[in-house]
N, C-alpha and C positions, 0 to 999 in steps of 0.2 A: 970316825968321820962325822963332823957336825952337820946336822940337817937344819937349815934355817926355816922358821915358820913365820909367816906374815899375818899378824892379827889385823882384822879389819875393824873399822870404827863403828860399823852398823850394829845397832842393838835392837832386838825384838823385846819389847817391854809388855808385860800383861796390861790389859785394858779392861777396867771394871765396868765400862759401859756396855760391853758385849754380854747380853743377857738372853736367857731362854725362859719359857714358861714351864713350870713343873707342877704335877699334881701334888696337892697339899692335903694331908689327912690329919685332922685334929683329934681323932679318936671317936669311936662310935657315940659315946654319951654326949660329948660336946657338939658333935655334928647333928645329932637328933634334936638337941635344944636349938641349935642354929636354924635348922630346917623348919622347926615349929614356929620360930619367930618370923621367918620369911613368909610362911604360909598364912600368917596373920595379917600381912600387908595387903592393902587394896591393890587392884590391878594397876592403878595409876601410880602408886608409890613404887611398886616393883619396876615399872617401866622407867620411872624417874631415876631410881637408884642405879639401875643397870646402865642407863644413858650416861650418868655421871662417870662411872668407871670406864666405859668405852671411850668417852671423850678424853679422860685423863691419861689413858694409856695408848691413845691413837698415835700411830706412827712408830711405836716401839715393837710391835709384833704384827704379823700377818694373821688375819682371820681369827681374831680373838673370840668371836661368837662361836665358831666351831670348837675351839679349845674349851670354852666354858661348857658347852653341851657334852663333850666327851668326858670331862672331869665330873660333871654331875652324874653321868651314866655309871660311874664307879659306885655310886650309892643307891643304885636301883633296888637292890635287895634290901638295904637298910630302910629305904623309904617305904617299900611295900610292907616290911615288918612293923612299921609304925602305924599300919592301918590306913595308909594313904596310897592310892593308886598312882604309881609312877607315870603310867600312860596318860592319866588325866591331868597331869601338870601342864600348864601353858608353857610355850617355848620360852617366854620371858622368865618365868619362875625357874625353869631348868638352868637358864643361863645365869641368873643371879645366884642360885645355889652354887653353880660351877665357879663363879667369880670368887666366892669365898673358899673354894677348894683349889685355888690356883695361886702360885707364888712365882716371883721372878727369881732366877738363879744366875749369878754372874759367873760364867764358866771359867774365866781366867783372872779372877780378881786377886788370886794369891800368887800364881806363877804361870809362866809360859816357857817351857824348857824341854830338854831332851829331844832335839830336833833330828829329823832325817831329811835327806834331799834326793829327789830322783828327777830324771829327764821327763818332761811332759810329752804326751803323745803328739800334741800340736806344736810343730816347729815352723809354721808358715809365717811369712812377712817379717823375717828377721834380717838384720844386717850380718855381713860376714863376721864370723867369730863369735856370734851371739848364740845363746841357747836358752830356751824357755824351760823353767823348772817348777816343780811343786815341792814345797817344804811343809812337812807335817810337824806338829808340836804336841807335847803333852800339856794340856791346859788344866789348871787346878784352881778350884774355887773353895767356897766355904766347906769346912769339914774335911779338907784335903781330898775331895772327890775329883778324880781325874777323867778327862775325856780327850778325844783327838780332834784337833782343828787344823786348818790348812791356810797357807798363803801361796800365791802365785808370784813368780819373779822372773827376771831375765838376767842371765850372766852375760856381761859384755866381753869383748876380746881381751880386756885387761883383768878379768875375773872380778869386776865390781858388780855387786848385786843391786839391781833396780827392782824394788819390791812394789807391786801394785797395791793400791790402797784397799784395805779391807772394808767390805760393805757393812752397813749398820745393822740390818736385820740378820738374825740367826735362825735357821730353819732346822727343826727336828724332822726326821724322816718318818714315812709310814713303815710299820714293822710287820713282817710276816713270819710266822714260825713254821718250822719244817713240818711237812704233812705226815711223813711216814719214817719210822725208825726200824733199823735191823736189830732184832732182839739180842742176838749173840754179841754184836759189837757194843751194844749198850751195856750188857752185863759185864763185858771185859773192862769197860771204862769205869763202872762202879767198883769193880775189884781193884783197879788201879788207885781209886780214891779211898781204898781200904774200908768200904762199907761192909759190915758183917754179912756173911753169906746167908744167915737166917732171915735177915730183912730183905735181901735181894730176892730170895726164893719166894717169900710171902707175897711180894708185889709182882714179880715177873712170871712165875709159873702159870698163872691163869691167862696171861696175855698171849696172843698169837705170835708167829715168827716175825711178822711185821705189824707194828702197832702204831696208832695215831697219837699225836700230841695230847689231845684231850682225854684219850683213854687212860694214859698214865697219870696225868694230872688228877683225874677223877678218882683213880684207885688210891693215890697217895693222900689226897685230901680227905677221903672217906675215913682212912685210918687215923689221920691227924685230928679228926673230930672227937676221938675217944679221950675223955678227960683223964683216964687212968694210964695213959701212955707214959712210959718212963722217958727220961731225958735222952738216954743213949739211942733209943729207937726213934724218938722225935727228930734228933739230929740226923740220923741216917735217912729218914724219909725226906727231910728238907734237902739233903744233899742230892737225892734222886730228882727232886724238883729243880734244883739249881742246874743239874746236868741237862735235863730236857729243855730248859729255857736257854741253854747255851747255843743251840742251833737256831739261827734266824736270818732273815733277809732285811735289808734296808733299802728304801727307795726315796730319793730326794726329788723335789719338784724340779722339772727341767729348766724353769726360768730362774732358779736360784744360782747365785755365783758360788764358786768353790769356797770362797772365804765365808759364806753364809751357812755352810754345812758343818755340823758338829756330830761326831759319833759319840754319843753320850751312853753311859751304862744303861743297857736295855734289858738285862736279865738279872735274876737274883745272883747268879754266879759271879757277876761283876758289879754287884751293888755297892762296893766300896771303891770301885775305880777300874779304869782301863789304863794300863801302865806301859809306857816305853815301847810304842809301836815302831818296828823296824821295817820300813817299806823297801821293796825291791821290784825292779822291772824285770820280770822273768820271761825268757824266750824258750819255748818248747822246741822239741826236735823238728816239728813240722813248720817252725817259724812263727807260730802264733804267740802273741805277747799278752801277758796278764800282769796286772799289778797285784802283788801279794804283800801282806804285812803280818808279821808275828807280833803278838802282844801278850801281856800278862793280865788275866782277869782275876780280881781279888774280891772276896765277899766279906772280909773281916778276919777270917781264920783259914780259908782254903784258897790255894793258888791253882788256877787252871791255865796252862798255855793255850792260846787260841790262834786261829788263822783267819785272816780277812782276805777276800779277793774282790777285784773290780776290774772292769775294762773301760770305765768311763768316769769314775768318781761320782756317779749318780746312783748307781745300783751296786750294793755291796752284799756279799754273802759271808756269814760268820759261822765258824765251825770250831769245836774243840779239837785239840791234838791228842791222839791216843798213843798207846804203847808203853812199854816199861821204862822208856826214857822220857815220858811226858810228865816231867816234874821240874820244879824250880823255875828259873827265869832264863832270859838271855837267848832265846831261840832266834836264829838268823838264817834265812834261807839263801842258798847259793843262787845266782841269777840264771843258771841253766843246769841241766842234768850232767852228771859226770859218769861216763861209762854206762849210760842207759838208766841211771838211777838218780832220783832226787837226792840232794845233799843238804845237810843242815849243821850249823854250829850251835852249841848250847853249853851252858854252865850247869851241868846236871847236879853236881854235889855242892854247888855254892861257891867253889873257889878254884876250880880247874876248868880248862877249856877242852871241849870234846867236839868231835865230828861224827856224824852218822849218816847212813844211806838208807834209802827206802824206795820201794816200787810205788808206794802210795804217799801222797803229799801230807796226809793227816795221820799216818801211822809211823811212829818212830821208836825203834828199839836198838839194843846192842851198841851203845855209844863207845867210841874209841877215844881215850884220852890223848891229847896232842900237846898240851902245855900245862905246866904247873907254875905257881909263883916262884920267881927266881932272883929278881933284882930287888934292891932296897925299896924302890918306888912301887913295886907290885907284890910285896912279900906277904900281904894278907890274902889277896885273891887276884885272879886274872879272869877276864871275860871279854866277850866281843863288844864292839861299839858299832854294830850294824852288819849288814850282809857283806860277804866278800866281794871284792871288785876285781874284774878280770883285767890282767895286763899280760903282755907277751912273755913276761918273765915269771909269772906265777899269780896265784890268788892273793891280792893285797887285802889284809884285814886290819882294821883299826881295833885296838884292844883297850880296855880300861884296866887300870891297876890301882890297888888300894895300899897306901903306905902308912908311915907314922902319922899320928893325929888324924887318922881316917881321911887322909888326903887322897882324892881321886885324880889320877892323871891319865892321859891318852897316849898310847904307844902304837907301834906298828909291827906287823909280822908278815912273812911271805910263805905261802903254802904251794906245794907242787901242783901244777895244773891237772895232771892226770891222777895223782894220788895225794889228795889234800891231807892225808894223815901224816905226811912228811912236812916238817917245818924246815924251810930252806933259808930262812932269814928272820931275825928278831932283834930289834933295836935294844941296846943295853940301857939307853936313856929315853925318857918319854919325849914325844913330840910336843905335847902341851901339858903344862902344870898350871895350877891357879896362880895368876900374877897377884900382886898386892891389890890391884884394883878389882880383882875378880873373887877375892876371898870372902866377901861379905854377902850374905843371902839367907834364904830359908834354911839351907844346909850348908854351912861354911866349908870352904876349901875343896870345892868340887868343880871339875870340868868333865863333861860327859857328852857323848854323841850317840845317836841311834842310826847313823849311816851317812857316808860321804859319797862323792862321785868325782869323776875325772873330767876336766874341761881345759882345753888349750894347754896340754902338757903340765897341768897342775892338779893336785889333789885338793878338792874343796871339802873342808871339814866344818859343817855346822856344829855348834856345841853349846851346851848349857853352862850358865854361869851360876854356880852355887845354888842350883835348884830354884832359881828365881826368874832370870831372864835368859836370853840366848844371843849368840853372836856367830861369827864364822871366821875361819882362817884358811890360808892357802899354803901349799908346799909344792915346790918344783918336783914334779914326778920323777924325772930322770935322776935327780940328785938323791931322792928318797930310795929309789930302787937300787941305785949303786951302793948306798950305805947298807941296805938290807942284804944284798948279795955278799958284801964284805963282812957282815956281822958275825958269821959263824966260822970265819977263817981262824 
């Protein structure tokens, strides 16, 4: 049975004008020389040079003076080591030093892709048949560094998407790290990362059952100061630091628009990017709703699946995912518990689809394989394209498949509502494959999604176009479900 897909003409294109400020470290030696030159300036020259920079970048960022002060503060130890009292520097000297330690970074200069879409909490002042939605994207800039950005839009009764204009400023949030850690859970996660037991014991044995963020950081940094440390031990200690930095909270300014908020890599564990966030609006047994997103943190050689939660898109909590199944990519949370347990999809081994259940939303073990590559279009691997979507007929999941010439396509499957280990429908042909117009991009021949939704008896599929831009398509839900139910006959 053929399922028709309607591609929409709307395109989300990366915008290089969207920039944030980042700390820029030129290395200790060059920085000391730079600071020395600035300290030779007269007070008048310092004020003039600072004024020029503030004037030139006025309107591009909020509160640049505060940013410059913060970035200068990163060099407090270095400045004191130069024989100069950091506390005795004037405010203008600190800000001028900070200006040379600041750079603009264009967060989506390279790509705006792998979108997911969810219903907004706010559904007021809409016409009949309309729905307000939030779309998340993986934004990629210089060095292929990925972050999460947002757009707000309204779906009308005909499933046309009216996207609200993105604001010019982009705000980075205040970051707060977790105060206390459970020792045994932390040890378990280090074992999952395959950190050698001898190094775990050396650090963890002296710590109490519940320890603080700075206690562990201090213990690790003290050992890293040893010049004789071998590379294996150094890597293990760095991974401990990456792990403790993986727990943190984000708080954006209340006056910022959602399009001005970016979740940028904030810990060493994700220093090479935040990848492919799959957002879902989760309803707990008591009716409380929370927005969750699962994403992949990457530091250049280690992958950590992580969980993000928010109730307002202003305050976010970030946590790593634990358990023997906390590996690889493609974690996607079901939008509610099943038989009293959280449920999750994942691609544990890199090419098959799994489902698992847990009493704790951050602890995942004992995955159950539910799908393998089967058809020509997904013969290399199969995985999910976002969180399952509830329908009366079953859990609708979008899947991605990789075929010849590493072509990514999007398909669909149906899982039993009470027992999602049972696949009750699976399309033999993909819903979406790259068209001729969609084949060119950063990674050719790819269409990919991180989550769709249902609106007006249609499945809305936002999707990436060859890892460069994004668009969306619609499918009549009743037709799709009929085809899925017939697919296993």
